[in-house]
PAZANU-996921 format. One line per 4 residues: number of its first residue (from 1); their letters; for each residue x, y, z of C-alpha. Coordinates in steps of 0.2 Angstrom, whole numbers. Example, Ala and Ser with C-alpha at 12.3 -4.5 7.8 and 13.67 -1.06 7.14 Angstrom:
REM residues 2
1	AS	62:-22:39  68:-5:36 .
//
This chain:
REM residues 567
1	MFAK	988:398:683  995:392:667  1012:396:668  1017:378:671 .
5	AFRV	1012:362:664  995:356:670  989:336:672  976:330:660 .
9	KSNT	961:320:669  951:318:654  946:322:634  930:321:628 .
13	AIKG	916:324:615  903:334:620  886:328:622  870:338:613 .
17	SDRR	861:341:630  880:349:636  883:359:621  864:365:623 .
21	KLRA	870:370:643  885:377:636  879:388:624  867:396:638 .
25	DVAA	881:397:650  890:408:637  876:419:632  873:422:650 .
29	AFPT	893:426:656  894:436:639  879:447:637  887:457:622 .
33	LGTD	887:441:611  874:441:598  863:423:596  874:419:582 .
37	QVSE	891:423:590  885:409:604  882:398:589  897:401:582 .
41	LVPG	909:397:598  898:382:602  893:375:587  878:363:584 .
45	KEEL	887:348:573  906:352:572  921:345:584  919:353:600 .
49	NTVK	929:344:617  928:345:636  944:343:643  944:342:663 .
53	LYAH	963:344:670  971:349:685  983:367:684  999:364:693 .
57	RGDA	993:370:710  980:359:710  965:370:703  952:357:695 .
61	VTVY	947:367:677  935:363:663  942:366:646  932:367:631 .
65	VSGG	941:365:613  935:369:596  944:366:581  960:361:590 .
69	NPIL	961:374:600  955:379:617  940:393:617  934:393:635 .
73	FELE	939:387:653  928:385:668  934:387:685  922:386:701 .
77	KNLY	907:387:690  912:404:680  919:404:662  933:413:656 .
81	PTVY	938:417:636  956:411:631  966:422:620  961:412:604 .
85	MLWS	941:417:608  947:435:611  957:435:595  939:433:586 .
89	HPDL	930:443:598  942:457:603  928:468:611  921:456:623 .
93	LPTF	930:463:638  935:479:643  954:481:637  969:488:647 .
97	TTWP	987:492:637  1004:488:642  1020:487:635  1028:472:624 .
101	LVLE	1042:469:638  1029:465:652  1021:450:643  1037:439:648 .
105	KLVG	1033:443:665  1014:438:665  1020:424:654  1029:417:668 .
109	GADL	1016:418:680  1017:437:687  1000:448:691  1000:466:681 .
113	MLPG	1007:479:692  998:496:690  1014:504:685  1016:493:668 .
117	LVVP	999:504:663  1000:513:647  985:527:649  975:532:632 .
121	PAGL	970:548:626  952:543:630  958:536:648  955:519:655 .
125	PQVQ	941:507:653  927:509:667  928:494:677  924:487:696 .
129	KGDL	934:477:707  931:459:701  928:462:684  936:451:670 .
133	CAIA	945:461:658  958:459:644  976:463:643  983:469:626 .
137	LVGN	999:477:620  1004:494:615  1006:493:594  992:480:594 .
141	RYAP	979:485:607  965:476:597  972:459:598  973:455:618 .
145	VAIG	987:442:625  981:439:642  964:440:653  965:443:672 .
149	VAAM	953:451:687  954:468:691  960:471:709  952:488:712 .
153	STEE	939:497:702  946:512:690  943:526:701  954:517:714 .
157	MLTS	967:515:701  968:532:695  967:537:715  982:526:719 .
161	GLKG	991:536:706  993:519:697  1003:509:710  999:494:716 .
165	RGFS	993:477:710  982:480:695  976:463:690  976:444:693 .
169	VLHT	981:436:679  974:421:674  980:413:655  992:424:645 .
173	YQDH	997:420:625  1012:409:626  1007:401:642  1002:381:641 .
177	LWRS	984:382:639  990:392:623  1003:378:618  988:364:620 .
181	GDKS	981:373:603  989:378:586  1001:391:597  995:403:582 .
185	SPPS	1002:423:586  991:436:589  982:444:574  984:463:568 .
189	IAPL	968:468:573  963:486:567  948:496:576  932:494:570 .
193	VVDP	931:513:566  946:522:562  949:540:559  966:547:554 .
197	ADLN	965:562:567  961:549:580  976:542:577  987:556:576 .
201	DDKE	979:564:592  984:546:599  1002:547:594  1003:566:602 .
205	SVQV	994:564:618  995:544:623  1000:546:642  1016:535:650 .
209	NPVL	1017:531:669  1031:540:675  1038:525:682  1040:516:665 .
213	QGEE	1045:532:654  1063:534:656  1067:513:656  1055:510:641 .
217	EGNG	1054:527:630  1064:519:616  1052:505:615  1038:514:618 .
221	ETAL	1040:526:603  1044:510:592  1025:502:598  1017:519:596 .
225	SEAT	1024:518:576  1017:503:575  1000:507:583  998:520:571 .
229	SAGG	1004:510:554  992:497:558  976:505:557  966:500:542 .
233	QDQD	979:487:537  976:470:530  985:455:537  1000:458:526 .
237	PTDS	1004:475:524  1013:474:509  997:466:499  985:473:490 .
241	RTLQ	972:460:491  959:460:504  960:451:520  946:439:514 .
245	EQMD	955:436:496  971:433:507  961:421:519  955:412:504 .
249	ELLQ	973:407:497  978:404:514  965:391:517  967:383:500 .
253	QCFL	986:382:502  984:373:520  969:361:511  981:355:498 .
257	HALK	996:355:510  988:344:521  982:331:507  1000:329:498 .
261	CRIQ	1008:327:514  998:324:529  984:313:524  984:295:515 .
265	KADL	973:281:512  972:273:526  967:288:534  950:288:526 .
269	PLLT	936:290:528  943:306:538  930:317:548  929:334:543 .
273	STLL	933:342:559  947:333:560  956:337:542  955:355:549 .
277	GSHM	961:353:566  973:339:565  979:343:547  976:361:540 .
281	FSCC	980:369:555  995:363:557  1000:366:541  999:384:542 .
285	PEGH	1015:395:540  1021:404:554  1017:418:558  999:416:550 .
289	QLDI	982:412:558  969:399:548  952:407:550  939:401:541 .
293	KKSS	926:414:546  936:426:538  936:418:521  922:420:508 .
297	YKKL	917:403:512  913:405:529  911:389:533  923:372:531 .
301	SKFL	906:363:526  903:375:510  923:376:508  922:356:504 .
305	QHMQ	909:357:494  916:369:484  933:357:483  920:342:479 .
309	QEQI	915:352:464  933:353:459  933:334:461  949:336:473 .
313	VQVK	939:326:487  921:317:490  913:322:504  898:311:513 .
317	ELSR	889:313:528  891:295:535  882:298:550  870:309:555 .
321	GVES	875:328:554  893:320:558  901:324:537  918:314:532 .
325	VVAV	930:314:518  929:297:511  940:300:493  953:310:488 .
329	DWRH	959:312:469  978:312:473  982:314:455  972:331:453 .
333	PRIT	982:343:446  980:355:461  988:342:472  1001:337:460 .
337	SFVI	1007:354:456  1006:360:474  1022:364:481  1026:367:499 .
341	PEPS	1030:383:505  1048:387:511  1048:391:528  1057:406:530 .
345	LTSQ	1073:409:540  1064:421:554  1051:405:553  1064:393:555 .
349	SVQE	1072:402:570  1055:405:579  1051:388:577  1069:382:584 .
353	GSRE	1066:392:598  1049:393:602  1041:374:598  1041:359:607 .
357	QPYR	1055:346:603  1046:330:597  1048:316:608  1063:304:604 .
361	PPDI	1063:288:616  1076:286:629  1090:274:630  1089:259:640 .
365	KPLY	1103:249:646  1101:234:656  1112:233:671  1116:219:684 .
369	CVPA	1119:222:702  1130:212:715  1120:203:728  1126:198:745 .
373	SMTL	1127:180:740  1140:185:725  1152:198:734  1167:184:735 .
377	LFQE	1167:182:716  1167:201:714  1177:208:727  1195:202:717 .
381	SGHK	1190:215:703  1188:228:717  1168:227:717  1157:224:733 .
385	KGSV	1137:221:737  1126:235:727  1140:237:713  1132:240:696 .
389	LEGS	1140:233:680  1136:231:663  1134:213:654  1151:215:645 .
393	EVRA	1159:220:663  1152:204:671  1158:193:656  1176:201:657 .
397	IIIN	1177:196:677  1172:180:675  1184:176:661  1198:186:671 .
401	YAKK	1193:176:689  1195:159:680  1210:163:670  1219:171:686 .
405	NDLV	1214:156:698  1220:142:684  1202:135:683  1201:133:662 .
409	DADN	1202:116:660  1220:109:654  1211:96:644  1197:106:634 .
413	KNLV	1199:125:634  1179:126:633  1176:121:652  1179:130:668 .
417	KLDP	1183:119:685  1172:126:699  1182:131:713  1172:133:730 .
421	VLCD	1169:153:727  1159:148:710  1150:132:717  1144:141:731 .
425	CLLE	1139:159:719  1133:150:706  1125:131:710  1111:125:717 .
429	KHEQ	1114:114:734  1110:97:725  1122:102:709  1136:104:721 .
433	HSIM	1144:87:722  1139:82:705  1143:97:692  1163:100:694 .
437	KLPW	1166:110:678  1153:120:667  1155:129:648  1159:147:647 .
441	DSLV	1144:153:639  1134:142:654  1145:149:668  1142:167:661 .
445	TRCL	1124:163:661  1122:156:676  1130:172:684  1120:183:674 .
449	EKLQ	1106:176:683  1112:175:700  1114:194:699  1100:207:702 .
453	PAYQ	1094:216:687  1093:236:686  1095:246:671  1099:264:667 .
457	VTFP	1089:275:655  1094:292:647  1083:305:640  1088:317:627 .
461	GQEP	1098:330:634  1099:322:653  1110:314:664  1109:294:664 .
465	VVKK	1098:287:680  1100:270:685  1088:261:692  1085:243:702 .
469	GKIC	1074:231:697  1067:227:678  1059:242:669  1041:238:667 .
473	PIDI	1036:237:650  1019:249:644  1005:238:645  992:238:632 .
477	TLAQ	977:229:638  957:226:634  943:228:646  925:225:645 .
481	RASN	913:239:655  898:237:661  888:244:646  898:226:637 .
485	KKVT	907:240:627  928:238:626  939:250:631  960:250:627 .
489	VVRN	968:254:644  988:259:641  999:259:658  1017:264:661 .
493	LEAY	1020:278:650  1030:288:662  1043:277:663  1049:281:644 .
497	GLDP	1045:300:646  1028:300:639  1016:312:645  998:301:648 .
501	GSVA	989:318:644  998:321:628  996:302:623  977:304:628 .
505	ATLQ	975:320:618  984:312:601  973:296:603  957:305:604 .
509	QRCQ	962:314:586  967:297:580  954:287:584  938:300:585 .
513	ASTT	933:291:603  934:298:620  948:297:631  950:297:649 .
517	VTPA	967:298:661  965:291:679  976:285:691  983:267:688 .
521	PGAK	977:254:702  990:248:712  1003:261:706  1009:275:715 .
525	DSLQ	1008:291:706  1005:283:690  992:288:677  983:275:664 .
529	VQIQ	974:281:649  958:273:644  951:273:625  933:268:620 .
533	GNQV	934:252:608  948:241:605  962:255:596  977:244:599 .
537	HHLG	979:247:581  982:265:582  991:265:600  1004:253:592 .
541	RLLL	1006:266:577  1008:278:587  1021:269:600  1032:261:585 .
545	EEYH	1031:271:571  1031:288:577  1038:287:596  1052:276:589 .
549	LPRK	1051:264:603  1058:246:603  1045:232:602  1052:224:616 .
553	YIQG	1045:237:630  1029:236:623  1017:222:629  999:217:622 .
557	LEHA	999:222:603  992:206:601  976:214:606  973:221:589 .
561	PKAS	959:219:580  961:205:568  958:212:550  943:203:542 .
565	KKK	948:191:528  938:193:510  928:178:505 .
//
């Protein structure tokens, strides 16, 4: 379902009443979850967003995002967990196992066929047709990489000889829904109870489907040895510390990294949820997953209390139930002495191969198109109606035409005599009997004004595209809604290669305000982004400083709120 990019319709913070309803829906959909677990998934105060989107096939999907990661999605009134949620609750669904090489096919949109299953010693989980199931890989069976709906019952699977379609896959690790989160990798999760005898039995008696055995035998042995050695290990098998101690260190590392490199004084006050979701998560080293619940602090508020006691930050509740970082001591020894960790060579290669490239603005070049009324002037140089030229080419053609036809004034080389062709092409009717000569700059300027506008746009790594007309600037306006509240509206992002949904998500985090993506009125196949409040300042910084778009292609920046003068 998410194998291809989706289109975001809206991204809003969830209301208190909707939180309670979602909590009830989660408890009903997943009855094995306890009350505390449901409360952790749908917290009462921490940031939780509702994202409405359209999948590439047109399905309307509602996604619930917590801490920057999608945790649930709703399709046709049914709730489904994402892989991010399953990594925290690996026993939530019956889990089937397949080979690592099969994952690539699932990510590409394929369903899981029964010949790809690996049958464990205890047999396949018992499910009925239509049941929601998790799919994991040999070597890490407790960290699901996909979810799907069973196409038949377990009994029917075995009766069929494990042939045919087994599961309709809805969502996978590495698909576009996963990419909308922090893009963390599946953790290594040991089973709840590990018995060495069970592990030995597992190694000897795992059943391999004959259809895959010949082709995958080598990979299977490697995966089985990984599964055997994974039992009872911490996150880093070379580290003697407990998983909790490792997570404490990772939490502090991401916190100090964010303060030193990502947060500035102008960002304060900063919501604590934004500190975690927008800054700390992005500072997490490749191959690690930041999970506060696995630390000794358990909650972000408790961790920040500890950091406040060390006088690194100051946290206040600026509005009821919502905490913000209001001050940072950037001279604190723990910040000044913090050394940003160097990414490993493996990490760098992973980043280069899998991470999305940062946005780079297109190269935009103004062009000129020859209309029918100007063909006589340009035909001598081999151009005809519809020919597209650069400004320098137009200037050269005019100079060559004047010199070739002996039109340069003998007494004043700065003037050009107008012959019948230049008169017809460049002068208005009332001017044709009064103007006999024109200066060079006026001649070229008039010519450019008579030509039809066009432009060439070149996106990085793509072939240039020529379009007629003038490129529409990114248009920023302020509008007043019925509730007398202002909203910021931005249009024409697509012309510059910007995805309105991505821009809306970024602004929602930066401005801490609701954003909506809607069809732009009067524009075919174009979308506009609406942000609550006057957010022109944030929008300007994003477009100019981060996306590096030239100011001349942005209109409406003057609507930014004026800084209040101190008396």
